[in-house]
MARTIFI-683470 format. One record per residue (C-alpha): residue in one letter; x, y, z. Coordinates in steps of 0.25 Angstrom, whole numbers, padded with zeros to 4 digits, always signed. Layout:
BEGIN
AXYZ...
% end
This chain:
BEGIN
Y-0025-0118+0190D-0012-0118+0183T+0000-0110+0191W+0010-0100+0184H+0024-0097+0188P+0027-0084+0180T+0041-0084+0174R+0045-0071+0182S+0042-0061+0194T+0040-0046+0189T+0039-0036+0200R+0030-0023+0198A+0045-0016+0198E+0050-0025+0188L+0038-0024+0179V+0041-0007+0182E+0055-0008+0176R+0051-0015+0166L+0040-0004+0160D+0050+0005+0162A+0058-0003+0154L+0051-0005+0144T+0047+0009+0143T+0062+0013+0141L+0061+0002+0129R+0048+0011+0122E+0058+0024+0124L+0068+0020+0118G+0063+0008+0108E+0052+0021+0104G+0051+0026+0088D+0061+0013+0084L+0054+0002+0092P+0042-0005+0083Q+0030+0004+0088E+0022-0008+0093A+0031-0010+0103T+0034+0001+0109D+0018+0006+0109R+0017-0006+0117A+0028-0004+0125T+0021+0009+0128Q+0005+0003+0130L+0011-0006+0140L+0019+0005+0147D+0007+0012+0150H-0003+0000+0153A+0009-0006+0165G+0009+0011+0169A-0002+0008+0169R-0006-0003+0176L+0007-0003+0188R-0001+0011+0192L-0013+0007+0195S-0018-0005+0208G-0007-0015+0207D-0018-0021+0219H-0025-0026+0210T-0026-0037+0198V-0032-0036+0186V-0037-0049+0180A-0043-0050+0166L-0053-0063+0164A-0052-0062+0149G-0059-0073+0140G-0068-0074+0128T-0083-0074+0125G-0090-0087+0134S-0078-0089+0141G-0085-0087+0156K-0073-0076+0159S-0087-0066+0166S-0092-0078+0173L-0078-0082+0180F-0077-0065+0182N-0087-0067+0189A-0086-0081+0197L-0072-0074+0202C-0080-0062+0206G-0091-0069+0213L-0101-0060+0207E-0109-0057+0192L-0100-0045+0187S-0097-0047+0173Q-0108-0052+0163T-0108-0067+0157G-0111-0070+0145I-0111-0083+0136T-0112-0081+0123R-0108-0067+0122P-0099-0058+0129T-0106-0050+0138T-0094-0044+0143S-0091-0029+0137K-0079-0022+0150A-0072-0028+0159H-0079-0034+0171A-0070-0029+0184C-0071-0035+0200V-0059-0028+0210W-0058-0039+0221G-0051-0023+0230H-0055-0011+0222E-0047-0002+0230G-0039+0003+0220A-0044-0004+0206D-0052+0008+0201A-0041+0014+0194L-0036+0000+0189L-0049-0003+0184S-0050+0011+0176W-0038+0006+0170L-0043-0007+0167G-0056+0000+0161V-0065-0008+0166P-0079+0002+0169T-0082+0004+0183Q-0097-0004+0181Y-0090-0015+0180R-0079-0015+0189H-0081-0022+0204S-0077-0026+0215R-0077-0037+0224T-0074-0027+0237G-0087-0028+0241V-0091-0043+0240L-0076-0048+0243D-0068-0042+0257A-0054-0034+0246G-0046-0037+0259N-0047-0052+0260S-0050-0056+0245E-0041-0066+0238L-0043-0056+0226T-0042-0042+0230G-0034-0035+0221L-0040-0041+0210V-0046-0034+0197L-0054-0043+0189L-0058-0040+0174D-0069-0048+0166L-0065-0044+0153P-0074-0044+0140D-0072-0054+0131H-0059-0053+0121D-0069-0061+0110S-0078-0051+0111V-0086-0049+0098R-0086-0035+0104S-0074-0031+0100M-0073-0017+0113H-0076-0029+0120T-0062-0037+0115A-0055-0022+0115E-0057-0021+0132A-0053-0036+0133D-0040-0035+0127R-0038-0020+0134L-0040-0028+0147I-0033-0039+0143G-0020-0031+0141S-0025-0024+0155V-0025-0035+0165D-0016-0041+0174L-0020-0056+0174L-0027-0059+0162V-0038-0071+0163W-0043-0079+0150V-0056-0086+0153L-0057-0097+0143D-0070-0105+0138P-0066-0120+0136Q-0072-0118+0122K-0064-0107+0120Y-0050-0109+0126A-0042-0109+0112D-0051-0097+0106A-0038-0090+0099A-0041-0078+0102I-0037-0079+0115H-0023-0084+0113H-0018-0078+0104R-0026-0065+0105Y-0022-0063+0118L-0015-0076+0124A-0004-0075+0115R-0001-0062+0117M+0000-0062+0130A+0011-0072+0130G+0020-0072+0143H+0008-0067+0149G+0005-0080+0158A+0008-0072+0171V-0005-0066+0169T-0014-0073+0161V-0022-0083+0166A-0031-0094+0157V-0045-0098+0162L-0052-0111+0156N-0067-0106+0160K-0080-0115+0160V-0072-0130+0162D-0086-0133+0167R-0090-0135+0151V-0077-0144+0151E-0075-0158+0154P-0064-0160+0165D-0055-0170+0154E-0056-0159+0144L-0053-0149+0153E-0040-0155+0154E-0038-0153+0139L-0041-0140+0139L-0033-0137+0149T-0023-0142+0141D-0025-0138+0129L-0026-0123+0134R-0015-0124+0142R-0008-0126+0127L-0013-0116+0120L-0010-0105+0130E+0005-0110+0131T+0008-0113+0116E-0003-0104+0106S-0002-0091+0116G+0010-0094+0123V+0005-0089+0135H+0004-0099+0149P-0004-0094+0159R-0012-0102+0170V-0025-0110+0166I-0036-0107+0177T-0051-0119+0173T-0064-0114+0177S-0078-0112+0178T-0090-0100+0182V-0100-0111+0182T-0093-0123+0192D-0082-0113+0198Q-0073-0121+0195G-0059-0115+0195V-0064-0102+0198D-0059-0102+0213E-0045-0106+0205L-0044-0093+0197R-0051-0083+0208E-0038-0089+0217F-0028-0088+0205L-0033-0072+0205S-0032-0070+0219E-0019-0075+0217T-0013-0067+0207V-0019-0055+0213A-0012-0057+0227E+0002-0060+0218R-0003-0045+0212R+0008-0050+0200A-0004-0049+0190M-0002-0034+0186V+0016-0034+0186D+0014-0048+0179R+0005-0042+0167L+0012-0031+0164D+0025-0037+0165A+0020-0048+0153D+0015-0036+0145L+0029-0031+0147D+0035-0044+0142V+0030-0042+0130V+0030-0029+0126V+0045-0029+0130A+0044-0042+0121D+0045-0031+0107F+0057-0025+0113A+0064-0037+0113D+0068-0035+0098F+0075-0021+0099R+0083-0028+0110G+0095-0031+0103E+0107-0040+0106G+0121-0039+0108E+0129-0028+0116I+0129-0013+0114P+0138-0005+0113P+0141+0004+0123T+0145+0016+0113V+0148+0017+0098P+0158+0009+0093S+0171+0016+0092P+0174+0010+0077V+0160+0016+0075R+0163+0031+0083A+0174+0030+0072Q+0168+0028+0061V+0157+0038+0064Q+0165+0051+0068Q+0174+0047+0053G+0161+0043+0045L+0157+0060+0051S+0170+0063+0048N+0172+0061+0034A+0158+0064+0032A+0162+0076+0037G+0173+0075+0028V+0185+0080+0037P+0193+0073+0031A+0191+0081+0016V+0191+0094+0024A+0204+0092+0033D+0209+0089+0018V+0204+0101+0010T+0210+0108+0024E+0224+0108+0024T+0223+0108+0007N+0216+0120+0009D+0225+0124+0019V+0240+0121+0012N+0234+0130-0001R+0229+0141+0008G+0242+0141+0014K+0252+0139+0003R+0242+0151-0002K+0247+0160+0010V+0262+0157+0010G+0266+0149-0002W+0273+0157-0011P+0265+0168-0018V+0267+0161-0032A+0264+0149-0028R+0254+0155-0020Y+0247+0163-0032V+0247+0148-0040L+0239+0141-0028K+0229+0153-0027M+0225+0148-0042R+0221+0134-0036K+0209+0130-0033D+0205+0128-0018P+0202+0114-0016L+0193+0117-0004A+0184+0122-0015A+0183+0108-0023V+0177+0101-0010Q+0169+0114-0006L+0176+0116+0006D+0178+0129+0001F+0176+0134+0017L+0189+0132+0021R+0196+0140+0013Q+0205+0149+0020D+0214+0158+0011T+0207+0171+0022E+0205+0169+0036Q+0191+0166+0036Q+0187+0155+0044V+0178+0142+0039A+0163+0146+0033G+0157+0134+0031R+0158+0118+0030V+0154+0107+0024D+0144+0098+0030A+0149+0080+0032H+0138+0073+0020E+0126+0068+0030A+0123+0055+0019E+0138+0051+0024L+0136+0053+0039E+0123+0048+0038T+0132+0035+0032V+0142+0035+0045L+0131+0036+0055G+0122+0024+0050E+0134+0015+0050A+0140+0018+0062A+0125+0017+0068D+0121+0002+0062Q+0137-0001+0067V+0133+0003+0082S+0118-0005+0080E+0123-0016+0075G+0115-0028+0080M+0105-0017+0085P+0092-0018+0082A+0085-0012+0071P+0078+0000+0081W+0092+0003+0087R+0099+0003+0073K+0089+0012+0068R+0092+0020+0082M+0106+0019+0081R+0105+0025+0066A+0096+0037+0071A+0106+0039+0082A+0119+0042+0075R+0112+0049+0064S+0105+0057+0072H+0113+0070+0072L+0114+0067+0057S+0109+0080+0051E+0117+0087+0061L+0131+0080+0057P+0135+0085+0043G+0133+0101+0051E+0140+0098+0064L+0151+0090+0056G+0155+0101+0046D+0155+0111+0056A+0168+0100+0061V+0173+0101+0053A+0174+0117+0046E+0178+0118+0063S+0190+0112+0062V+0195+0117+0048S+0189+0132+0053S+0198+0130+0070S+0211+0126+0062E+0211+0134+0053R+0223+0144+0053T+0233+0152+0046P+0248+0152+0051S+0253+0164+0055W+0267+0162+0047W+0260+0161+0035G+0260+0177+0035F+0275+0177+0037A+0277+0169+0026R+0270+0175+0020A+0276+0188+0021V+0291+0181+0017Q+0284+0177+0006Y+0279+0191+0000L+0293+0196+0005L+0298+0188-0003L+0291+0188-0014V+0293+0202-0014V+0310+0201-0014A+0306+0192-0024G+0300+0204-0033A+0311+0215-0029G+0322+0204-0035L+0312+0204-0046G+0311+0217-0047W+0327+0221-0044S+0332+0208-0054I+0324+0214-0064V+0328+0229-0063S+0343+0224-0060A+0342+0216-0076L+0337+0228-0083S+0347+0239-0075W+0358+0230-0080A+0351+0228-0093G+0352+0245-0095E+0366+0246-0089G+0361+0250-0075I+0351+0259-0079T+0346+0261-0063G+0362+0264-0060L+0361+0254-0046R+0371+0245-0045M+0358+0235-0039F+0352+0238-0052D+0363+0238-0062D+0373+0227-0057P+0369+0213-0064V+0375+0207-0052F+0360+0213-0045V+0351+0206-0057A+0356+0193-0048Y+0353+0197-0037S+0340+0199-0040G+0337+0188-0045A+0344+0182-0034L+0335+0189-0026V+0321+0184-0033A+0326+0167-0033A+0330+0170-0020A+0313+0177-0016L+0308+0167-0025V+0314+0156-0019V+0313+0160-0006G+0299+0163-0006W+0295+0148-0013L+0302+0142-0001T+0293+0150+0007G+0281+0144+0001V+0287+0130+0000G+0290+0133+0016C+0276+0140+0019G+0268+0129+0013N+0273+0116+0018L+0271+0123+0031V+0258+0123+0026E+0255+0110+0023V+0260+0106+0037A+0249+0117+0041A+0239+0111+0034V+0242+0097+0039Q+0241+0101+0053R+0226+0108+0050R+0222+0098+0041E+0224+0089+0055D+0219+0099+0063V+0207+0101+0055E+0203+0086+0055R+0205+0082+0071G+0196+0093+0070A+0185+0089+0062E+0188+0075+0066S+0187+0077+0082R+0173+0087+0079V+0168+0075+0069R+0171+0065+0082E+0162+0073+0093I+0151+0076+0083T+0151+0060+0081G+0150+0058+0095L+0140+0069+0097R+0130+0066+0086V+0133+0050+0084I+0140+0043+0092Q+0132+0048+0104P+0116+0045+0101M+0121+0033+0093E+0127+0030+0111A+0114+0035+0115E+0106+0024+0105L+0115+0014+0109E+0112+0018+0125R+0097+0017+0121Y+0099+0004+0114R+0104+0000+0127A+0093+0007+0136F+0085-0001+0128R+0090-0015+0128A+0091-0011+0145A+0078-0008+0146Y+0072-0020+0135E+0079-0030+0148V+0073-0024+0159A+0057-0023+0152R+0058-0038+0147G+0063-0043+0160T+0067-0056+0167D+0063-0071+0160
% end
């Protein structure tokens, strides 16, 4: 029979490591990768876990084939007993029959395979299991895969997906059956280590025709189905090739590799479903600094930090001038509309000692745009599911951001609000000067009237015209000094307002930076870490070529 040279040899420990990596792939991809891929992964993990927990000392080999291929006869020949009913024109195998060499520990395996108890046969009593070269073999005769009864086909399909080694029994007249090549062998590309083709009934073929049949069969297996199994020729009539097939089975049982090789090949097929989601290129370790700065600036603008700082400065200037400006000018300013009310920020008005009692939430639509652009930059070049996940991560706290940013701005305004102590002193001085100006004005009026009445008061300070000039000078001096104090205080107020504006901006930017890191950057970097874990798991699950 044909020899086989495996391209790699996977150990049981390596297989378990690959299965663990597939578990990670499935968990990380759940919800965003195609449902078919994650479902197939789940199915394989369940199947492999169950098989690995069962007897590793037994190798499950199935004889599969179509109606009339002679697989039941071949099964009986290998067993040395008439265990499976044979037929010529119609399917006679409805349930799988099993023959076990070395029955100890095989019951749980047979139950998992779904072989009915009445169809289980043991060779322990016929051949000494301790000395038999086939000890550890579980040989199954499957129902026909092309049976007219759908339940037979379903049973065959189920077991074909469960056994360790598949022996396809082919009829010389139907070896090119498309049902076998396209429905089974083509889907099992890469399963060459656990697939064998047996061309049965070769006693019906002339020797010169046999070589042509074998050449054509190998061509079909290699080109049409993409599978490269071994090919063995047999005949249950002349016993040709039966011993060779039995020898091949004994070697397979002795190596105890079929179970691992089958699961390894199944794993290759399932892992290939995840290849499109691995991506290429380097994964950034963190969110790049330019993107981080862009997000922070975007959140700051959306929260209105520059606008609030500007309005706070304007409000402080007006408030200060109302408090310490020259009373006459202050009266004029009170007639003007507060700019805070125009932009709905009148909660910042501090004409009294009340604290900030409200906030202005950031615009959610603007935030969504900023976060979406940042996620697209970080995930550039990644497969579509990961780009989608990055956008979801960036927006994971979108509903909370407007309120938190609004609170941050309000806190920065509130924490920096203060009324300088010198305002009270300046205000007292200004009112004192106003009183002096009023007193001087009264003196001037009385003096003018007394002088005009030729000294009606009898007091020199009112009757002497010189004091009219003195009182007028006092009024002028008090008004000028008062105006100058108002101008000076106004300059000091403007300097203080600029400083407070800077304090508000620094405080708000600091809080926005904290919120950006906690609510945006950390979720995005967590998604980058998941993507790195996915890639690492994929490399392990893919194995070595």
